[in-house]
C-alpha positions in Angstrom: 0.0 0.0 0.0 1.5 3.3 -1.0 1.8 6.4 1.1 -1.0 8.3 -0.7 -3.6 5.5 -0.2 -2.6 5.2 3.4 -3.0 9.0 3.9 -6.4 8.9 2.2 -7.7 6.1 4.4 -6.4 7.8 7.5 -8.2 11.1 6.7 -11.5 9.2 5.9 -11.1 7.4 9.3 -10.5 10.7 11.1 -13.6 12.3 9.4 -15.7 9.4 10.4 -14.5 9.5 14.0 -15.1 13.2 14.1 -18.7 12.9 12.9 -19.3 10.1 15.4 -18.0 12.2 18.3 -20.0 15.2 17.2 -23.3 13.5 17.5 -22.6 10.7 20.1 -24.0 12.3 23.2 -25.0 15.9 22.4 -28.1 16.9 24.3 -30.2 19.8 25.2 -30.0 21.4 28.8 -32.9 23.7 27.9 -35.5 24.3 25.2 -38.4 26.6 25.6 -40.6 29.0 23.5 -42.4 32.1 24.6 -44.6 34.7 23.1 -42.9 38.2 22.7 -44.8 41.1 21.1 -46.8 38.8 18.8 -43.6 36.8 17.8 -42.2 33.4 19.1 -39.0 33.6 21.1 -37.1 30.3 21.0 -34.5 29.7 23.6 -32.1 26.8 23.4 -29.1 25.6 25.5 -26.9 22.7 24.4 -25.1 20.7 27.1 -21.4 20.8 27.4 -19.5 17.8 25.9 -19.6 16.7 22.3 -20.4 19.2 19.6 -22.8 18.9 16.7 -22.9 20.1 13.1 -25.6 22.7 12.9 -29.0 23.4 14.6 -32.3 23.6 12.8 -35.5 25.1 14.4 -38.6 23.5 12.9 -42.4 24.4 13.0 -45.5 22.3 12.3 -49.3 22.5 12.5 -49.8 18.8 13.2 -46.6 17.5 14.9 -46.1 15.3 11.8 -45.0 17.5 9.0 -42.3 20.0 10.1 -40.7 22.8 8.1 -37.4 24.5 8.7 -37.7 28.1 9.8 -34.2 28.8 11.0 -30.7 27.3 10.9 -27.5 27.8 12.9 -24.8 26.5 10.6 -21.4 25.2 11.5 -20.2 23.6 14.7 -22.6 24.0 17.5 -22.1 23.5 21.2 -18.9 23.4 23.3 -16.9 20.7 24.7 -16.2 22.5 28.1 -19.4 24.6 28.8 -23.1 24.8 28.0 -23.9 27.0 25.0 -27.0 29.0 24.5 -28.8 30.0 21.2 -31.9 32.0 20.6 -34.2 32.9 17.7 -37.2 35.2 17.1 -39.9 33.8 14.8 -41.2 37.1 13.5 -43.8 35.4 11.1 -45.5 32.8 13.4 -48.7 31.1 12.5 -51.6 33.1 13.9 -54.8 31.9 15.4 -53.8 28.2 15.2 -51.9 26.0 17.6 -48.3 25.5 16.2 -45.5 23.1 17.4 -41.8 23.9 17.6 -38.9 21.5 17.9 -35.1 21.6 17.4 -33.0 19.2 15.3 -29.3 19.0 15.9 -26.6 16.6 15.1 -27.5 14.1 12.5 -31.0 13.0 13.4 -31.5 14.1 17.0 -34.7 15.9 18.0 -35.9 17.8 21.0 -39.3 17.5 22.6 -42.1 19.2 20.8 -43.5 22.4 22.5 -46.8 24.0 21.3 -47.9 27.6 21.3 -51.0 29.6 20.2 -50.4 33.2 19.0 -53.6 35.1 18.6 -54.1 38.1 16.3 -56.2 40.5 18.3 -56.9 42.6 15.3 -58.7 45.9 15.7 -60.6 45.0 18.8 -57.4 44.4 20.7 -58.8 41.1 21.9 -60.1 37.8 20.6 -62.6 35.3 22.2 -62.2 31.6 21.4 -64.8 30.1 21.0 -67.4 32.8 20.5 -70.3 32.7 21.1 -69.3 30.8 24.3 -71.1 27.7 25.5 -69.7 26.5 28.8 -66.4 28.2 28.5 -64.3 30.6 26.5 -60.8 32.1 26.5 -60.2 35.8 26.0 -56.9 36.5 24.4 -55.3 40.0 24.3 -51.8 41.6 23.9 -49.8 41.5 27.1 -46.2 41.2 28.0 -45.6 38.4 30.6 -45.6 39.7 34.1 -48.0 42.7 33.6 -51.1 42.2 35.7 -54.5 42.9 34.2 -58.0 42.8 35.8 -61.1 41.6 33.8 -64.5 42.6 35.0 -67.6 41.0 33.5 -70.9 42.8 33.6 -74.5 42.0 32.6 -76.1 44.0 29.9 -77.7 45.9 32.7 -74.3 47.0 34.1 -74.4 44.6 37.1 -70.9 43.3 38.0 -70.9 39.5 37.6 -67.3 38.4 38.0 -63.7 39.6 38.3 -60.6 37.9 37.1 -56.9 38.7 37.4 -54.2 37.6 34.9 -50.6 38.3 34.3 -50.5 36.3 31.0 -52.1 37.1 27.7 -55.4 35.4 28.3 -58.3 35.0 30.6 -60.1 31.7 30.9 -63.9 32.3 31.6 -66.2 29.6 32.8 -69.6 30.5 31.3 -71.4 27.3 32.3 -73.5 29.1 35.0 -74.3 32.2 33.0 -77.6 32.7 31.3 -77.8 33.0 27.5 -77.3 36.6 26.3 -75.0 39.5 26.0 -72.4 40.5 28.5 -70.0 43.4 28.6 -66.4 43.1 29.8 -63.6 45.5 30.7 -59.9 44.8 30.9 -57.9 47.2 33.0 -54.1 47.4 33.5 -53.2 47.9 37.2 -53.9 51.5 38.4 -53.6 53.0 34.9 -56.4 54.4 32.7 -55.8 51.8 30.0 -59.0 49.8 29.3 -60.1 47.2 26.7 -63.8 46.9 26.4 -65.8 44.4 24.5 -68.9 42.1 24.4 -69.3 38.4 25.3 -72.1 36.3 23.9 -73.2 33.2 25.8 -75.2 30.6 23.9 -75.8 27.2 25.6 
């Protein structure tokens, strides 16, 4: 065997060994998604140890067919410390539950996380379902941690219920409410900011 063939075999072996080590035990320390100003913020941390060749963020509507929406090319991760990556999906799927996952290494996938981004449109809110039967969820634009109070009134102006939320939604149990129209008001803390709207209950 001549020197050139021996060198070629050795290089091929080293490439194969490198590929194996890059994907052998790579894992995620952290993977989460959050709503941020109507977008989806993706946060990833790879564990220390073996590296991988690229990270792909994927999105789906049914957990079966995924499309690539972002890619970090090149070597990912670090052999000596955890490494964090993040991505902002500025074109999320609106008004439908969507599912995100991360692909890294050769064919290694993260868990699947679901999220619902609501387009509040001109009303600044959206009720789903509406009219309500036994329950409904009122979605509105809110940054996490900001507290809002929802007050529900009868059509005659009688206060029916009060809810507090620091997320971007209120869950409303309407099973004990009579059929008809109701008025609600969403207020932010002690400010003068209000969102007003109507709720229809139809059992």
